[in-house]
N, C-alpha and C positions, 0 to 999 in steps of 0.2 A: 404170481400177481396177487397183491393184497386185495382182499374182498372188502368192498364198502357195504357194510350192513345197512339195511333200510328198515325204518320203523315209522311210527307216527306218535302224536301226543296223547292218544287215548280214545277220545270220543269219535265215533263214526256215525253217519246217518242211520237212524233206525228204519226198519221196514215199515210200510203202512200198517201191516198186520200187528206189529209190536206196538206201534203208537196207539192204535185203536184199542188193543188189549189193555194197555196201561191206563188209557182214559176211562175204560169201563170198570176198572178195579174199585173196590169199595174202601173208603177210608175208615180206619178203626176209630174208636171213641177219642183217641188222643189227637185226632185231626192231622196226624203226621204219617202214620203207618199205613201203607197200602196192603190190603189183604192179598195173600197168594193162594192160588188154587192149582190142583194138578194139571188142569188144562193150560193155565198160564205157564207153569213150569215146563211143560212139554214144548210149548211154542217157543219159549226163551232158549231152551237147549238146542232146538233145531236151528234157530236163527243164528246162534253163536257158532255152531258147527259149520253152517253155510258161509258165514262171514270169514272164518279162518281160511277156508278153501279159497274164497275170492281174494283175500289179501295175498295169499301165496301166488295166485295167478297174476297178480299185478306187480309182483317183484318184492313184496315186503318179506323180510327175513326174520324180523323179531316182531311177531304178531301179537295182537291184543284181542280182547273180547268186544272191542268197540264201546265199552262201558254199557253194554246192553242190559246188564243187571242193575244199572242205576236208572231209576224210573224217569222217563221222558214221555209226555203225552201230547206234546206239540212239536211240529217239525222245527220250530225256532225256539230254542231254550238255551240261554247262555249259562244256566246255573245248575244243571243236573250233576256236574262233577262235584258240587258242594252240597246240594240239598239232599243227596242220597243218604248221607251219614245221619241225618235226623231220624231216619227209620231204624238206625242200628245202635242208638245210644239212649240210655235211661237218664232222666234228670232234666229233660227238656219239656217245654210247654208253649203252646200257642197263646200268646198274651195280647197280640195285636200290635206289639211294638217290634220294629225291625229296622234294619239299616236304611230302608227306603222311606220310612215314615218318621224317624226320630228327628228332633230339631238339630240344627247345626251346632257343632262344637268347635270352639276356637282354641288353637294351640298357642304356646308362647315359648320363647327361648328356654331350653331346659325342661320344658313341660309339653311333650309331644303327645297328642291324642288324636284318635281317628274321628272324623266328622261323619255325617250321614252321606249316603251315596248321592242324593241330589245336590249336595254342597261340595262335591268333588270339583277341583279347580278347572278341569277340562269341561265338565258339564255346565259350570257357571259361565265360563268364557263363551261357550257355544250354546247357550240356553235356548235360543230361538230354534236352532237346528235340532236339538235333542227333543224339544216339545212340539215340533212341527207335525200336526196331525196328518198332513199329506205325504210326508216323507220322514217318519220318525227314525232315529238312529237306533233306538232300543226296541226292536220287535222281538220280545221274548216272553214266553208264558211258562212259568215254572210249574212242575207237577204237584208240588206241595208248598204249604206256607212255610215261612221262616219263623222258628221259635226263639224263645229266650231260655237261658240256663236258669232254672228255678230250684234245682236240687243237686245233690251230689251226682256227678257223672259216672256212668257205668256202661261198659260195652255189652250190648245184647245182640250183636249182629252175627253171631257164630254161624247160624244156619244160612244166613244170606251170603256170607263170604265163602262158606263151604260150597254153596251152589255155584257161585261165580268161578271158583277154582275148578270144580268138577266139570263145568261146561267148557271151560277153556282147555283143560287137560284132555277132555274127550276129543275136542277139535284138533288138538295137536297130534294125538295118537292116530286119528283117522287120516290125517294128511301127511304125517311124517315131518311136520314142521319142527325145527330144532329148538327154538326158543319162544317163550311166551311171556307176556307181562300183564299185570293188572294194576290199575290206578287206585290210589287211596289218598284221602285228604290229609293235609299237614296240620299239625297242632296250631300254627299261627293263623292259618286261614280259617280253621274251624272255630277259633275263638273270636271271630269278628261278629258274632251274634251278641245280643244284649246279655249281660250277666247280672242276675239278681240273687246269686248265692255265694260266690267266692269273695267278692268284694274288692278284688284287685286284678288288673290285667295279668300280672305275673302268675298268681295262683290259678286263674282261669286257664291260661295257656298250658301250664304244667299239668293241670288236671286232664286236659285234652291229650297231652303227650302220653300219659299213662293209659288212657282209654284206647287211643289209636294204635299204640304199640301192639295190642292184641291182633289187630287186623294185619299190620305189617308182618308180624311173625307167622301168621297163618299162611300168607302168600309165599313168603320165603321158604317156610318149612315144606311147602308143596313143590319146591323146586322151580318156582317161577320168579321172575323179576318183579319187584314192587316199584312202581313209579309213584313217588310222593308229589302230589300237586301242591305247590306253594306259591300261587300268584302274589300272596301278601308281601313277599320279600321285595318285590319291585313295585307292585301296584299300590301298596299303602302310601307311597310318596304322594300320589295324586289325591289321596283321601285325607291329607293333612292340610288344614287351612288356618292361617296363611302358610306359604311354603317355608319349610324349616331349613336350617343349615344342614349340609350333608353330614356334619359331625353329629348333630342331634339325631338325625335319621338313622345313622349307623348304630348309635347307642340304643335307639328304640328297637331296631331290628335284631340286634344281637341276641336278645332273649329268645327270639323265634328260632334262631339257629341253635342256641343252646338246648332249647326244648326238643327240637327235632333230633339232635344228636343223642339226647337222653332216650328218646323213643326208639331209636334204631341201634342203640348200644348192643354190641355183640353180634349183630347181624352181618353176614358176609357182604362186604362193600360191593363186590361184583354183582350182587343181586339187588342192589339199591340204586335207583335212578331218581334224581331230583329234577322236577320240571318247574321252571319259573317263567312268568310272562307278565305283561303289563295289562292284563285283562283282555278278554276276547271280544268285547263289544266293538261294533263297527263305527267307531268315532274317530275324531281327529288325533287324539293322543299327543297333543302338543305339550302336555305337562308331565310326560313320563320322565322318570329319573334316568340319567345316562347309565348304560350298563357298566361302563368302566368304573363308575363311582361305587358300585356295589359288588362287582365281580370278586374282588379278594375276599370279602366276607362270605359270599355264597360258597366259595371254594373251601371254606372252613367246615361246611357240612360234610359228614363222613359218608358220602355217596361215592359209587364207582363211576357214575355217568351223570353229566349235567346237561339238561335239555333246556333250550332257550330260544326265543324268537330271533330270527336272523334273515327273514325273507321280506317282511313288510316294509313299507316306505319310511317308517319312523326308526327302524332299527337295523336295516341291512348294512348300513355303513359301519356298524360296530364290530364287524369281523376284525377290524384293526386292533380291537382291544387285546387280542391274543398276540400281538406284536410286543406288548409290554407286560402282560399278565402271564405268568408261567403256569401251565397246567401241571399239577402235581404228578409225580411219577406213578404210573399204573392206572391213571384215571383216563376217562374218555369223555368226549363231548358229543351231543346230539343236536346240532344246530338246526333250526328250521330253515329249510331250503325251498319249501313250498308254503304258501300262505293260506290262511283261513279268512282273511279280511277282504278278499276280492274275488269276483267271479271269473276273472281272467285266469286261464290255465297257463302256468309257466311252461315255457318250451324246455324240452330235455337238455338242450345246449346250455340254457341259462342255469338250469339245475346243476349241471356238471360244473359250470364255472364257479358256482357258489361252493360246491363241495371241494373243489380244488383249492380255493382260497384257504380254507381251514386245513386241508390236508398238508399243504406246503408249510403251514405254521406249526402244527402240532404233530404231524405224521399221519399218513393215511390210515394206519392201523388203529388210530385213536379217534377216528371220526365215524359217527353213525348218521346217515342222512335221515332227516325227520321233517315233520311239519311244524309250523310256528306254534299252533294250538290245535285243539280238537276240531275236526271238520264237522262232526255231528252237531246238529242244532244251530248251525251257522251258515251253511251253504246248501244248495240243492244236491240231493244224492248223486245225480248224474255228473255234476261238476266235481264232486268229491272223488268219484271213481276216476275221472279224467286226471285229476291232480295226483292221485296215488300212482296211476299208470305213468305219468310223466316223471314222478319221483323215482320210480324203479328204473325207468329208461335212463334218466340222468345219472343215476348211480353206476349203472353198467358202463355208460360212456365215460364217466370220470375214471373208472377202473382202467379202461383202455388207455386213456390219455396218460394217467399216472404211471402205468406200466410201460408205456412207450418212452416216457421221460427217463425212467430208470434204466431202460435198455440203452438209450443214447449215451447216458453218463457212463 
């Protein structure tokens, strides 16, 4: 019987103790770097070790560190997957300008540019809902400010990534877990901060590619899977105002794929997983780009596994994309079959149904059951546990069904 591996998109809810410890940390003079202490390091190591054990108990076979090494000081934080890197790179400065406060930018045919976050087309269409003080859609408190690039970028996170690696490997050794992964930011997503040094989007993105390659290599060299988080590949579509043609958007996006391939050149594809999504905020998402329009370009990234949203109400129907888009030989997909955008816990039968759809199109051995996005910072910890439990149960049920189908044939 083919085993259906189970994983998740990275972030898992932090413990109250870890949130409090992060909130109590002192910021360095740069306004970005959170000071580390032996007491904090010990707490972090213990938390990751316990998390690896709990993932295994819930049926997760490809476990992560929950992104615990990426600072989060609030139970609701959509941006820790991104903001962590600001503490690991030189050449950044808090200037007061960021994607939330910059003025709107207008694009034109053949001239696609990103606008500010408040000017996103979904946020504009549902402005009253997003700004409703009684029921805001954006309940998120980042641990650090967003900087601008003001100098030459250089990776300085060697100690931080070494700690992440050591904590996860220790958890793997203690539990006997077979595979582990760590997440890392993509060049395209990293470059969405203001640039006051390089002068062009292309130079800025390629500079980030050279910087982040060091983090990717460290993870892979440690025998772990690196999951590269690149929401920008899909999410940027909504951040372009007015809506571009799909041709212009693909041209705009290709540089992000090229830069990513430059950053992962020479790394074993089986240890590289690419995660894309349409943003993890709990909004309507009526202006998301269709997956089918970008899937062929996404598959040009030299990753061994592609992770994407497939459980939420805006993208579940797109499993049909794989009826017409061919998954390259030797590659796997990790579709989200459990969502982060609702407190409703998916039934294991539904999870199995979703897994089977993909398994029948690309082969069960090429499907990894996953979550849409990270559950940490987005839903209550108790609900996250229930969703992971349902995910594991659904995968086992799918295995039984698929095995029975093969036996009948």
